[in-house]
C-alpha positions in Angstrom: 147.4 -98.3 122.1 149.6 -95.3 121.3 148.4 -93.5 124.4 149.3 -96.6 126.6 152.8 -96.7 125.1 153.2 -93.0 125.7 152.0 -93.2 129.3 154.4 -96.1 130.0 157.2 -94.1 128.4 156.6 -91.1 130.6 156.3 -93.4 133.6 159.7 -94.8 132.8 161.2 -91.4 132.3 159.8 -90.1 135.6 161.0 -93.2 137.5 164.5 -92.8 136.1 164.5 -89.1 137.0 163.3 -89.9 140.6 166.1 -92.5 141.0 168.7 -90.0 139.9 167.3 -87.3 142.3 167.1 -89.8 145.1 170.8 -90.9 144.6 171.9 -87.2 144.5 170.0 -86.5 147.8 171.4 -89.6 149.4 174.9 -88.7 148.3 174.4 -85.2 149.9 173.1 -86.6 153.1 175.3 -89.6 153.6 178.5 -88.5 151.7 180.6 -90.5 149.3 181.5 -93.3 151.6 178.2 -93.7 153.6 175.9 -94.1 150.6 177.5 -97.0 148.9 179.2 -97.4 145.5 176.0 -97.2 143.4 174.8 -94.0 144.9 178.2 -92.4 144.7 178.6 -93.5 141.0 175.1 -92.2 140.0 175.7 -88.9 141.8 179.1 -88.5 140.3 177.8 -89.2 136.8 174.9 -86.8 137.2 177.1 -84.0 138.5 179.6 -84.5 135.8 176.9 -84.5 133.1 175.3 -81.3 134.5 178.7 -79.5 134.6 179.3 -80.3 130.9 175.9 -78.9 129.8 175.8 -75.1 129.5 173.3 -73.6 132.1 171.1 -71.9 129.4 170.3 -75.3 127.8 169.3 -76.8 131.2 167.1 -73.9 132.0 165.5 -74.0 128.5 164.8 -77.7 128.7 163.3 -77.4 132.2 161.1 -74.5 131.0 159.9 -76.4 128.0 159.0 -79.4 130.2 157.2 -77.3 132.7 155.3 -75.5 129.9 154.3 -78.8 128.3 153.1 -80.2 131.6 151.1 -77.0 132.3 149.5 -77.1 128.9 148.7 -80.8 129.3 147.1 -80.1 132.7 145.0 -77.2 131.3 143.8 -79.1 128.2 140.2 -80.2 128.4 139.7 -83.9 128.5 
């Protein structure tokens, strides 16, 4: 039961991350006016949030997530 909840949680996190990345890419490709209000707003919020966070913290969090995924992949099942 806990494994199902954890899997659904990771699925939701990954889906949200992919939506933000998609909106950022669409904003780069189409520009602010061509992408629509939603894409421009998500991209603006993501860019503003990334500018407020110090670069070392972002790199640290990404490294921790990559290490976690690597260890999960290598763990015997």
